[in-house]
C-alpha positions as CSV (number, residue, x, y, z in Angstrom):
1,X,6.7,-9.8,-13.3
2,X,5.2,-7.0,-15.4
3,X,2.0,-7.3,-13.4
4,X,3.5,-7.3,-9.9
5,X,6.5,-5.3,-8.6
6,X,8.0,-8.1,-6.6
7,X,7.7,-11.9,-6.7
8,X,9.5,-15.1,-5.6
9,X,9.7,-18.4,-7.3
10,X,6.6,-19.7,-5.6
11,X,4.7,-16.8,-7.1
12,X,6.1,-17.5,-10.5
13,X,5.6,-21.3,-10.4
14,X,2.8,-21.1,-13.1
15,X,5.2,-19.6,-15.7
16,X,7.3,-22.7,-16.3
17,X,7.8,-26.2,-15.1
18,X,9.7,-26.3,-11.8
19,X,12.9,-27.6,-13.4
20,X,12.9,-24.9,-16.0
21,X,11.9,-21.9,-13.9
22,X,15.3,-21.5,-12.2
23,X,17.3,-21.5,-15.4
24,X,14.7,-19.2,-17.0
25,X,15.0,-16.7,-14.2
26,X,18.8,-17.0,-14.3
27,X,18.8,-16.1,-18.1
28,X,16.5,-13.1,-17.5
29,X,18.8,-11.9,-14.7
30,X,21.8,-12.3,-17.0
31,X,20.0,-10.3,-19.7
32,X,19.2,-7.5,-17.3
33,X,15.4,-7.8,-17.7
34,X,14.9,-9.2,-14.2
35,X,16.7,-8.3,-11.0
36,X,17.4,-10.9,-8.3
37,X,17.3,-9.8,-4.7
38,X,18.1,-11.6,-1.4
39,X,15.6,-14.1,-0.2
40,X,14.9,-15.3,-3.8
41,X,12.9,-12.2,-4.6
42,X,12.7,-11.0,-8.2
43,X,11.5,-7.8,-10.0
44,X,11.4,-6.8,-13.6
45,X,13.8,-4.0,-14.4
46,X,10.9,-1.9,-15.6
47,X,8.9,-2.5,-12.4
48,X,12.0,-1.7,-10.4
49,X,12.4,1.6,-12.1
50,X,8.7,2.5,-11.6
51,X,8.9,1.5,-8.0
52,X,11.9,3.7,-7.4
53,X,10.0,6.6,-8.9
54,X,7.2,6.0,-6.4
55,X,9.8,6.0,-3.6
56,X,11.3,9.2,-4.8
57,X,7.9,10.8,-4.4
58,X,7.5,9.4,-0.9
59,X,10.9,10.7,0.0
60,X,10.0,14.1,-1.4
61,X,7.2,14.3,1.2
62,X,9.4,13.0,4.0
63,X,13.2,12.7,3.7
64,X,13.5,9.9,6.3
65,X,11.2,6.9,6.1
66,X,10.9,3.7,8.1
67,X,10.7,0.3,6.4
68,X,7.0,0.2,7.3
69,X,6.4,3.6,5.6
70,X,8.3,2.5,2.5
71,X,6.5,-0.9,2.4
72,X,3.2,1.1,2.4
73,X,4.5,3.4,-0.3
74,X,5.1,0.4,-2.6
75,X,2.0,-1.5,-1.5
76,X,3.6,-4.8,-0.7
77,X,4.1,-7.2,2.2
78,X,7.1,-7.3,4.6
79,X,8.1,-10.6,2.9
80,X,9.0,-8.6,-0.3
81,X,9.7,-5.2,1.2
82,X,12.7,-6.1,3.3
83,X,14.7,-7.8,0.6
84,X,13.8,-5.0,-1.8
85,X,14.9,-2.3,0.7
86,X,18.1,-4.2,1.3
87,X,18.7,-4.2,-2.5
88,X,18.1,-0.5,-2.6
89,X,20.6,0.1,0.2
90,X,23.3,-2.1,-1.4
91,X,22.8,-0.5,-4.8
92,X,23.2,3.0,-3.4
93,X,19.6,4.2,-4.0
94,X,18.9,4.5,-0.2
95,X,20.9,4.5,3.0
96,X,19.7,2.8,6.1
97,X,20.5,4.7,9.3
98,X,19.0,2.9,12.3
99,X,15.3,2.5,11.7
100,X,15.0,4.9,8.8
101,X,16.2,5.1,5.3
102,X,17.1,8.2,3.3
103,X,17.3,8.7,-0.4
104,X,20.7,8.9,-2.0
105,X,19.8,8.6,-5.7
106,X,18.0,11.8,-6.6
Protein backbone atom coordinates (compact mmCIF):
# COMPACT_ATOMS: atom_id res chain seq x y z
CA UNK A 1 0.00 0.00 0.00
CA UNK A 2 2.96 2.33 0.33
CA UNK A 3 3.59 1.99 -3.40
CA UNK A 4 0.04 2.61 -4.62
CA UNK A 5 -2.53 5.08 -3.34
CA UNK A 6 -5.51 2.69 -3.55
CA UNK A 7 -5.87 -1.08 -3.75
CA UNK A 8 -8.38 -3.86 -3.23
CA UNK A 9 -7.88 -7.37 -1.85
CA UNK A 10 -7.25 -8.73 -5.33
CA UNK A 11 -4.38 -6.26 -5.74
CA UNK A 12 -3.00 -7.24 -2.35
CA UNK A 13 -3.35 -11.01 -2.83
CA UNK A 14 0.42 -11.53 -3.06
CA UNK A 15 1.02 -10.11 0.42
CA UNK A 16 -0.44 -12.99 2.40
CA UNK A 17 -2.28 -16.25 1.96
CA UNK A 18 -5.94 -15.66 1.11
CA UNK A 19 -7.14 -16.86 4.51
CA UNK A 20 -4.75 -14.47 6.30
CA UNK A 21 -5.18 -11.36 4.15
CA UNK A 22 -8.61 -10.36 5.50
CA UNK A 23 -7.56 -10.58 9.16
CA UNK A 24 -4.29 -8.79 8.36
CA UNK A 25 -6.14 -5.91 6.71
CA UNK A 26 -8.62 -5.81 9.61
CA UNK A 27 -5.72 -5.47 12.07
CA UNK A 28 -4.10 -2.70 10.01
CA UNK A 29 -7.42 -0.83 9.81
CA UNK A 30 -7.86 -1.19 13.58
CA UNK A 31 -4.34 0.17 14.15
CA UNK A 32 -5.06 3.16 11.91
CA UNK A 33 -2.29 2.40 9.40
CA UNK A 34 -4.76 1.45 6.69
CA UNK A 35 -8.13 2.97 5.80
CA UNK A 36 -10.96 0.78 4.45
CA UNK A 37 -13.39 2.37 2.00
CA UNK A 38 -16.55 1.13 0.34
CA UNK A 39 -16.16 -1.51 -2.34
CA UNK A 40 -13.33 -3.19 -0.43
CA UNK A 41 -10.82 -0.48 -1.35
CA UNK A 42 -7.88 0.18 0.98
CA UNK A 43 -5.32 2.94 1.31
CA UNK A 44 -2.43 3.44 3.68
CA UNK A 45 -2.99 6.38 6.01
CA UNK A 46 0.22 7.97 4.70
CA UNK A 47 -0.85 7.61 1.06
CA UNK A 48 -4.29 8.95 1.93
CA UNK A 49 -2.72 12.09 3.44
CA UNK A 50 -0.47 12.57 0.41
CA UNK A 51 -3.39 12.10 -1.97
CA UNK A 52 -5.43 14.66 -0.04
CA UNK A 53 -2.57 17.13 -0.48
CA UNK A 54 -2.66 16.55 -4.25
CA UNK A 55 -6.40 17.16 -4.23
CA UNK A 56 -5.98 20.38 -2.26
CA UNK A 57 -3.69 21.60 -5.04
CA UNK A 58 -6.24 20.60 -7.68
CA UNK A 59 -8.98 22.46 -5.80
CA UNK A 60 -6.74 25.53 -5.52
CA UNK A 61 -6.73 25.70 -9.32
CA UNK A 62 -10.47 25.03 -9.63
CA UNK A 63 -12.83 25.15 -6.62
CA UNK A 64 -15.43 22.78 -8.16
CA UNK A 65 -14.21 19.55 -9.76
CA UNK A 66 -15.99 16.59 -11.34
CA UNK A 67 -15.27 13.00 -10.36
CA UNK A 68 -13.41 12.61 -13.66
CA UNK A 69 -11.18 15.61 -12.94
CA UNK A 70 -10.46 14.35 -9.45
CA UNK A 71 -9.73 10.85 -10.79
CA UNK A 72 -7.20 12.39 -13.17
CA UNK A 73 -5.67 14.44 -10.35
CA UNK A 74 -4.95 11.30 -8.35
CA UNK A 75 -4.04 9.24 -11.43
CA UNK A 76 -6.25 6.24 -10.77
CA UNK A 77 -9.07 4.34 -12.39
CA UNK A 78 -12.78 4.89 -11.81
CA UNK A 79 -12.86 1.56 -9.91
CA UNK A 80 -10.78 3.16 -7.15
CA UNK A 81 -11.71 6.82 -7.57
CA UNK A 82 -15.43 6.54 -6.82
CA UNK A 83 -15.10 4.71 -3.46
CA UNK A 84 -12.25 7.08 -2.58
CA UNK A 85 -14.33 10.16 -3.39
CA UNK A 86 -17.27 8.75 -1.43
CA UNK A 87 -14.90 8.27 1.51
CA UNK A 88 -13.76 11.90 1.23
CA UNK A 89 -17.38 13.06 1.15
CA UNK A 90 -18.35 11.01 4.21
CA UNK A 91 -15.29 12.14 6.17
CA UNK A 92 -16.00 15.82 5.52
CA UNK A 93 -13.01 16.47 3.27
CA UNK A 94 -15.20 17.20 0.24
CA UNK A 95 -18.86 17.80 -0.47
CA UNK A 96 -20.65 16.42 -3.49
CA UNK A 97 -23.12 18.79 -5.09
CA UNK A 98 -24.63 17.25 -8.21
CA UNK A 99 -21.79 16.35 -10.56
CA UNK A 100 -19.07 18.34 -8.80
CA UNK A 101 -17.26 18.24 -5.51
CA UNK A 102 -15.95 21.13 -3.48
CA UNK A 103 -13.24 21.12 -0.84
CA UNK A 104 -14.39 21.50 2.77
CA UNK A 105 -11.11 20.62 4.54
CA UNK A 106 -8.69 23.45 3.88
